[in-house]
VOPAGU-2260 file (C-alpha; in pm, 1 decimal, decimal comma):
REM VOPAGU-2260
SITE   aa  ch    i         X         Y         Z
SITE  UNK   A    0     -18,1      19,9      -5,2
SITE  UNK   A    1     107,3     358,1     -88,4
SITE  UNK   A    2     197,6     577,4     206,0
SITE  UNK   A    3     -73,8     802,1     366,9
SITE  UNK   A    4     195,5    1047,8     378,4
SITE  UNK   A    5     385,1    1043,9      76,7
SITE  UNK   A    6     566,6    1382,2     133,0
SITE  UNK   A    7     659,3    1372,4     480,8
SITE  UNK   A    8    1013,2    1235,6     407,7
SITE  UNK   A    9    1103,4    1561,9     208,5
SITE  UNK   A   10     977,9    1748,8     498,7
SITE  UNK   A   11    1226,5    1572,5     729,8
SITE  UNK   A   12    1460,6    1648,1     478,2
SITE  UNK   A   13    1432,4    2021,1     514,3
SITE  UNK   A   14    1421,8    2020,2     873,7
SITE  UNK   A   15    1745,1    1850,4     915,6
SITE  UNK   A   16    1934,5    2017,0     638,6
SITE  UNK   A   17    1881,0    2334,8     764,7
SITE  UNK   A   18    1731,4    2502,0     507,0
SITE  UNK   A   19    1698,5    2880,1     587,9
SITE  UNK   A   20    1348,2    3024,0     611,5
SITE  UNK   A   21    1265,2    3406,5     610,2
SITE  UNK   A   22     983,5    3595,6     803,9
SITE  UNK   A   23     702,3    3700,9     591,1
SITE  UNK   A   24     741,3    3959,8     327,8
SITE  UNK   A   25     603,7    4292,9     490,8
SITE  UNK   A   26     545,9    4602,6     287,1
SITE  UNK   A   27     464,3    4976,7     385,4
SITE  UNK   A   28     101,6    5025,3     278,7
SITE  UNK   A   29      83,8    5239,8     -46,4
SITE  UNK   A   30    -135,7    5553,4     -42,4
SITE  UNK   A   31    -502,4    5471,0    -188,3
SITE  UNK   A   32    -433,8    5576,7    -533,6
SITE  UNK   A   33    -119,7    5372,5    -553,1
SITE  UNK   A   34     -92,5    4981,5    -562,5
SITE  UNK   A   35     285,7    4897,9    -659,4
SITE  UNK   A   36     490,5    4719,3    -392,3
SITE  UNK   A   37     806,6    4572,2    -311,3
SITE  UNK   A   38    1124,9    4557,9    -546,8
SITE  UNK   A   39    1247,9    4283,0    -736,2
SITE  UNK   A   40    1605,9    4136,3    -657,3
SITE  UNK   A   41    1838,6    3875,9    -787,4
SITE  UNK   A   42    2022,2    3561,5    -638,4
SITE  UNK   A   43    2277,3    3289,3    -721,8
SITE  UNK   A   44    2175,8    2931,9    -731,5
SITE  UNK   A   45    2449,0    2808,0    -453,4
SITE  UNK   A   46    2605,8    2449,4    -546,6
SITE  UNK   A   47    2429,5    2291,2    -281,2
SITE  UNK   A   48    2231,6    2011,7    -503,3
SITE  UNK   A   49    1872,5    2149,7    -334,5
SITE  UNK   A   50    1566,4    2209,6    -517,7
SITE  UNK   A   51    1396,0    2515,5    -638,6
SITE  UNK   A   52    1195,9    2511,6    -334,2
SITE  UNK   A   53    1522,5    2572,5     -79,6
SITE  UNK   A   54    1535,5    2918,1    -271,3
SITE  UNK   A   55    1174,7    2993,4    -306,3
SITE  UNK   A   56    1083,8    2938,5     101,7
SITE  UNK   A   57    1427,2    3153,1     165,4
SITE  UNK   A   58    1274,0    3431,4     -18,8
SITE  UNK   A   59     906,9    3375,9     101,3
SITE  UNK   A   60     824,4    3310,0    -273,5
SITE  UNK   A   61     565,8    3022,7    -426,1
SITE  UNK   A   62     739,4    2778,7    -622,7
SITE  UNK   A   63     506,5    2878,7    -948,2
SITE  UNK   A   64     582,6    3239,6    -878,0
SITE  UNK   A   65     968,4    3153,0    -901,5
SITE  UNK   A   66     888,6    2962,4   -1240,0
SITE  UNK   A   67     680,8    3228,9   -1373,7
SITE  UNK   A   68     979,6    3473,3   -1340,1
SITE  UNK   A   69    1269,3    3212,5   -1414,6
SITE  UNK   A   70    1102,2    2990,7   -1704,4
SITE  UNK   A   71    1304,2    2728,4   -1795,4
SITE  UNK   A   72    1462,3    2675,6   -1461,4
SITE  UNK   A   73    1469,8    2317,0   -1352,3
SITE  UNK   A   74    1271,5    2306,6   -1022,4
SITE  UNK   A   75    1442,1    1976,6    -888,7
SITE  UNK   A   76    1790,2    2076,4    -961,6
SITE  UNK   A   77    1831,3    2442,1   -1070,5
SITE  UNK   A   78    2190,8    2508,4   -1224,9
SITE  UNK   A   79    2448,4    2607,2    -969,4
SITE  UNK   A   80    2559,1    2943,0   -1044,6
SITE  UNK   A   81    2265,2    3064,8   -1253,4
SITE  UNK   A   82    2144,3    3402,1   -1170,5
SITE  UNK   A   83    1757,4    3388,1   -1032,8
SITE  UNK   A   84    1531,4    3645,2   -1059,4
SITE  UNK   A   85    1326,4    3685,3    -703,7
SITE  UNK   A   86     990,7    3841,6    -806,9
SITE  UNK   A   87     945,5    4029,0    -459,3
SITE  UNK   A   88     748,6    4341,0    -647,5
SITE  UNK   A   89     368,0    4319,8    -714,2
SITE  UNK   A   90      30,4    4530,9    -744,5
SITE  UNK   A   91    -225,9    4529,3    -460,9
SITE  UNK   A   92    -513,8    4337,3    -581,0
SITE  UNK   A   93    -806,9    4558,8    -697,2
SITE  UNK   A   94   -1011,6    4504,8    -395,2
SITE  UNK   A   95   -1097,9    4666,4     -58,7
SITE  UNK   A   96    -767,7    4648,6     175,0
SITE  UNK   A   97    -936,9    4472,7     490,3
SITE  UNK   A   98    -832,5    4202,6     653,8
SITE  UNK   A   99    -759,5    3853,8     439,5
SITE  UNK   A  100    -733,2    3883,5      45,5
SITE  UNK   A  101    -655,3    3574,0    -131,8
SITE  UNK   A  102    -564,9    3602,5    -510,8
SITE  UNK   A  103    -574,5    3274,3    -617,3
SITE  UNK   A  104    -443,6    3322,4    -993,7
SITE  UNK   A  105    -117,2    3452,4    -824,6
SITE  UNK   A  106    -119,2    3198,4    -517,2
SITE  UNK   A  107     -65,1    3472,9    -277,5
SITE  UNK   A  108    -218,9    3585,6      55,9
SITE  UNK   A  109    -228,8    3939,4     151,8
SITE  UNK   A  110    -302,0    4026,8     510,8
SITE  UNK   A  111    -379,3    4419,8     623,9
SITE  UNK   A  112    -366,5    4423,3     999,6
SITE  UNK   A  113    -623,3    4657,7    1127,5
SITE  UNK   A  114    -517,3    5012,5    1215,8
SITE  UNK   A  115    -171,3    4953,0    1091,1
SITE  UNK   A  116     -34,0    5080,8     757,1
SITE  UNK   A  117     156,5    4760,9     647,7
SITE  UNK   A  118      40,8    4473,8     428,9
SITE  UNK   A  119     217,9    4107,9     498,5
SITE  UNK   A  120     218,2    3868,7     178,0
SITE  UNK   A  121     223,7    3507,1     207,0
SITE  UNK   A  122     261,9    3250,8    -100,4
SITE  UNK   A  123       5,6    2986,4     -65,6
SITE  UNK   A  124     -98,9    2644,4    -226,9
SITE  UNK   A  125    -482,9    2635,8    -319,4
SITE  UNK   A  126    -718,2    2376,5    -448,6
SITE  UNK   A  127    -631,1    2101,2    -744,1
SITE  UNK   A  128    -804,8    2074,4   -1026,3
SITE  UNK   A  129   -1127,8    1914,6    -969,5
SITE  UNK   A  130   -1131,5    2030,0    -624,7
SITE  UNK   A  131   -1110,1    2418,6    -691,5
SITE  UNK   A  132   -1088,2    2668,6    -395,6
SITE  UNK   A  133   -1410,1    2879,7    -461,3
SITE  UNK   A  134   -1447,6    3225,4    -473,4
SITE  UNK   A  135   -1591,4    3427,7    -183,6
SITE  UNK   A  136   -1657,0    3695,8      99,2
SITE  UNK   A  137   -1642,7    3516,4     444,4
SITE  UNK   A  138   -1482,3    3514,8     766,1
SITE  UNK   A  139   -1241,4    3346,9    1015,4
SITE  UNK   A  140   -1503,3    3173,6    1239,7
SITE  UNK   A  141   -1255,8    2954,5    1420,7
SITE  UNK   A  142    -879,9    2940,6    1540,6
SITE  UNK   A  143    -766,7    2602,7    1545,2
SITE  UNK   A  144    -405,7    2506,5    1740,5
SITE  UNK   A  145    -273,3    2142,0    1655,4
SITE  UNK   A  146    -603,2    2044,3    1436,8
SITE  UNK   A  147    -682,7    1697,5    1357,3
SITE  UNK   A  148    -785,3    1605,9     966,9
SITE  UNK   A  149   -1120,2    1427,9     894,7
SITE  UNK   A  150   -1074,3    1344,4     515,5
SITE  UNK   A  151   -1428,0    1383,3     363,9
SITE  UNK   A  152   -1569,9    1125,5     146,1
SITE  UNK   A  153   -1493,4    1291,4    -169,9
SITE  UNK   A  154   -1104,1    1316,9     -69,5
SITE  UNK   A  155   -1102,8     945,3      46,3
SITE  UNK   A  156   -1243,1     831,0    -299,3
SITE  UNK   A  157    -957,1    1073,9    -472,4
SITE  UNK   A  158    -685,0     929,0    -307,6
SITE  UNK   A  159    -816,6     547,4    -319,4
SITE  UNK   A  160    -775,5     604,4    -706,4
SITE  UNK   A  161    -404,6     632,3    -639,1
SITE  UNK   A  162    -400,5     327,5    -413,5
SITE  UNK   A  163    -409,4     543,4     -83,9
SITE  UNK   A  164    -621,4     420,5     183,7
SITE  UNK   A  165    -681,5     723,3     420,4
SITE  UNK   A  166    -779,3     650,2     791,3
SITE  UNK   A  167   -1062,1     810,7     892,5
SITE  UNK   A  168    -911,2    1071,8    1116,6
SITE  UNK   A  169    -549,9    1173,1    1122,7
SITE  UNK   A  170    -423,8    1290,1    1449,5
SITE  UNK   A  171    -297,9    1621,2    1522,7
SITE  UNK   A  172     101,4    1630,5    1493,8
SITE  UNK   A  173     405,5    1692,7    1241,1
SITE  UNK   A  174     252,8    1409,3    1028,8
SITE  UNK   A  175     -49,5    1560,9     989,1
SITE  UNK   A  176    -141,3    1723,0     623,1
SITE  UNK   A  177    -292,5    2017,6     784,9
SITE  UNK   A  178      -1,6    2121,9     981,1
SITE  UNK   A  179     -10,2    2273,6    1332,2
SITE  UNK   A  180    -221,5    2588,5    1284,5
SITE  UNK   A  181    -540,0    2607,9    1132,0
SITE  UNK   A  182    -813,7    2910,6    1058,7
SITE  UNK   A  183   -1148,6    2781,1     972,4
SITE  UNK   A  184   -1364,8    2981,8     713,0
SITE  UNK   A  185   -1736,3    3042,5     782,3
SITE  UNK   A  186   -1820,2    2929,3     400,2
SITE  UNK   A  187   -2067,2    2661,2     370,6
SITE  UNK   A  188   -2025,4    2410,5     650,6
SITE  UNK   A  189   -1649,6    2486,9     760,9
SITE  UNK   A  190   -1507,7    2271,6     502,0
SITE  UNK   A  191   -1252,6    2539,8     397,5
SITE  UNK   A  192    -950,8    2635,5     583,0
SITE  UNK   A  193    -640,9    2829,4     569,1
SITE  UNK   A  194    -385,5    2571,8     711,3
SITE  UNK   A  195     -18,1    2464,3     726,4
SITE  UNK   A  196     110,3    2143,3     561,2
SITE  UNK   A  197     358,3    1862,6     607,1
SITE  UNK   A  198     470,5    1908,9     244,1
SITE  UNK   A  199     616,0    2254,7     231,7
SITE  UNK   A  200     715,0    2202,5    -143,9
SITE  UNK   A  201     348,6    2237,5    -268,3
SITE  UNK   A  202     356,8    2602,6    -177,1
SITE  UNK   A  203     259,4    2813,1    -465,2
SITE  UNK   A  204      99,7    2545,5    -673,2
SITE  UNK   A  205    -234,9    2399,5    -694,8
SITE  UNK   A  206    -219,4    2077,1    -458,5
SITE  UNK   A  207    -470,8    2095,9    -172,1
SITE  UNK   A  208    -827,6    1942,5    -183,5
SITE  UNK   A  209    -965,3    2297,5    -178,3
SITE  UNK   A  210    -812,6    2449,3     130,0
SITE  UNK   A  211    -555,0    2739,7     117,4
SITE  UNK   A  212    -246,7    2602,3     244,8
SITE  UNK   A  213      91,7    2812,7     394,1
SITE  UNK   A  214     430,2    2710,0     496,1
SITE  UNK   A  215     464,5    2612,9     861,9
SITE  UNK   A  216     636,2    2941,3     972,0
SITE  UNK   A  217     398,1    3126,9     803,5
SITE  UNK   A  218      65,7    2988,4     918,9
SITE  UNK   A  219     210,1    2998,4    1255,2
SITE  UNK   A  220     289,2    3399,8    1235,6
SITE  UNK   A  221     -50,3    3458,4    1063,3
SITE  UNK   A  222    -232,9    3240,8    1348,7
SITE  UNK   A  223     -87,7    3439,0    1601,2
SITE  UNK   A  224    -140,9    3763,8    1452,8
SITE  UNK   A  225    -504,9    3735,4    1301,5
SITE  UNK   A  226    -837,8    3797,0    1517,1
SITE  UNK   A  227   -1098,8    3584,9    1480,8
SITE  UNK   A  228   -1388,0    3728,6    1285,7
SITE  UNK   A  229   -1152,3    3873,0    1071,2
SITE  UNK   A  230   -1279,5    3933,2     698,0
SITE  UNK   A  231   -1148,8    3694,6     430,9
SITE  UNK   A  232   -1189,5    3758,4      60,6
SITE  UNK   A  233   -1104,1    3493,2    -192,5
SITE  UNK   A  234   -1049,9    3660,6    -558,6
SITE  UNK   A  235    -942,5    3523,2    -897,6
SITE  UNK   A  236    -766,9    3795,6   -1082,0
SITE  UNK   A  237    -473,0    3685,0   -1320,7
SITE  UNK   A  238    -454,6    4010,8   -1455,6
SITE  UNK   A  239    -388,9    4314,5   -1237,7
SITE  UNK   A  240    -265,0    4701,3   -1372,8
SITE  UNK   A  241    -238,9    5024,1   -1202,6
SITE  UNK   A  242    -179,3    5392,9   -1290,9
SITE  UNK   A  243      35,2    5518,0    -993,8
SITE  UNK   A  244      72,5    5858,5    -883,2
SITE  UNK   A  245     368,6    5939,4   -1102,4
SITE  UNK   A  246     179,3    5850,9   -1404,7
SITE  UNK   A  247     357,3    5518,5   -1445,4
SITE  UNK   A  248     118,0    5226,2   -1581,6
SITE  UNK   A  249     188,6    4874,3   -1490,8
SITE  UNK   A  250      17,9    4561,1   -1571,5
SITE  UNK   A  251      86,6    4224,5   -1374,7
SITE  UNK   A  252       0,8    3905,3   -1558,7
SITE  UNK   A  253     -18,4    3545,4   -1392,2
SITE  UNK   A  254    -113,2    3216,4   -1550,0
SITE  UNK   A  255    -475,3    3180,2   -1548,1
SITE  UNK   A  256    -613,1    2854,4   -1338,4
SITE  UNK   A  257    -684,9    2583,9   -1568,2
SITE  UNK   A  258   -1024,1    2430,6   -1631,2
SITE  UNK   A  259    -955,2    2084,5   -1769,5
SITE  UNK   A  260    -623,4    1879,5   -1774,8
SITE  UNK   A  261    -584,7    1978,5   -2154,2
SITE  UNK   A  262    -552,5    2338,6   -2061,2
SITE  UNK   A  263    -212,0    2500,5   -2063,6
SITE  UNK   A  264    -199,4    2792,1   -1828,3
SITE  UNK   A  265      68,6    2974,0   -2042,9
SITE  UNK   A  266    -100,7    2989,8   -2346,5
SITE  UNK   A  267    -493,2    2956,4   -2252,0
SITE  UNK   A  268    -691,6    3269,5   -2311,8
SITE  UNK   A  269    -725,7    3519,8   -2067,0
SITE  UNK   A  270   -1053,8    3684,5   -2030,5
SITE  UNK   A  271   -1023,3    4070,1   -1990,8
SITE  UNK   A  272   -1253,1    4293,8   -1776,8
SITE  UNK   A  273   -1366,0    4596,0   -1974,5
SITE  UNK   A  274   -1170,1    4779,4   -1734,3
SITE  UNK   A  275    -844,0    4592,6   -1837,5
SITE  UNK   A  276    -928,1    4662,9   -2189,4
SITE  UNK   A  277    -963,6    5021,6   -2125,5
SITE  UNK   A  278    -642,2    5036,0   -1966,6
SITE  UNK   A  279    -453,6    4848,2   -2248,7
SITE  UNK   A  280    -615,2    5054,4   -2505,7
SITE  UNK   A  281    -572,8    5384,3   -2360,3
SITE  UNK   A  282    -363,7    5640,7   -2539,1
SITE  UNK   A  283    -130,9    5652,3   -2236,9
SITE  UNK   A  284     -26,4    5274,5   -2264,5
SITE  UNK   A  285     167,1    5102,9   -2522,2
SITE  UNK   A  286     -57,1    4820,9   -2635,0
SITE  UNK   A  287     260,7    4617,2   -2783,9
SITE  UNK   A  288     409,8    4607,9   -2444,9
SITE  UNK   A  289      69,4    4512,4   -2277,4
SITE  UNK   A  290      43,0    4244,2   -2517,9
SITE  UNK   A  291     389,8    4129,9   -2467,1
SITE  UNK   A  292     309,7    4083,7   -2109,6
SITE  UNK   A  293     -19,3    3910,0   -2153,5
SITE  UNK   A  294     179,3    3658,5   -2371,8
SITE  UNK   A  295     498,8    3625,9   -2131,2
SITE  UNK   A  296     275,0    3625,1   -1791,6
SITE  UNK   A  297     590,7    3660,4   -1577,7
SITE  UNK   A  298     377,0    3725,4   -1286,8
SITE  UNK   A  299     558,9    4048,1   -1236,8
SITE  UNK   A  300     444,0    4432,2   -1292,9
SITE  UNK   A  301     571,4    4557,6   -1629,1
SITE  UNK   A  302     568,1    4898,3   -1730,7
SITE  UNK   A  303     360,8    4990,7   -2026,7
SITE  UNK   A  304     372,3    5362,0   -2051,3
SITE  UNK   A  305     356,6    5456,3   -2448,5
SITE  UNK   A  306     675,5    5673,2   -2565,2
SITE  UNK   A  307     911,4    5495,5   -2302,3
SITE  UNK   A  308    1160,5    5212,8   -2386,6
SITE  UNK   A  309    1148,8    4946,5   -2101,4
SITE  UNK   A  310    1356,2    4659,0   -2047,8
SITE  UNK   A  311    1092,8    4355,3   -2042,8
SITE  UNK   A  312    1143,2    4076,2   -1807,0
């Protein structure tokens, strides 16, 4: 029989090989008329024969975000000496800056602490194809330390198809797929949670059964800082854009969520909103640069002002 916890060995490898983890990425909150935060940086792949997740975790980036920014990089064994772009610059989602905002398409969670002029950004894992994480506006109904995991009938059937027999209840502890902390959402019967994991390399990917996963240190930090009752909004915005106070126009494009197994997120059509089309076709926007950004899907803000020569990633 296959192991119930196929990724726990990798977690132990992480724990005992001393992979460094940074604190959550915290940014000063820009004015209401600005949405650009952060700066991109670079790093050199060390000669340590570790997967890309090692670097992604160190810089608090999701794995897909690293691959979007650095196409062609081997996720299992990136070439030592290669310069990698760390995509730490982003546009805030186009929604209210309150509580927790989760943008499924970019695989990020934004936390706006009440009364504080900052935003904290966490990479996340979300529901896999067939177990999609839904968009919603809800709240945190319960904070659960040391959660147990009771797989639903549908989850048990899905695992059974892969030859994995799940127990009725997985006890709390380091082998629990929900990790050590969980925040239950009020949506439906409470079946959706923001929680940790025993398989950190799935962060920044579609890997869960519908819940939102964070790396172990990230969920602990969020759990300890977010109050019960906090507003939670889940959106799906693969294309973000903004006109900054200095007149600079940015567009940020992520791979859209696939709908079928045959969908290629790098080439499948992105449906633009009326407002996004207006932004792209404005006389102030370079439609060619915007079109290139829609094709490239780098997951990073791209300057698209007409008449400016801008180096594109």
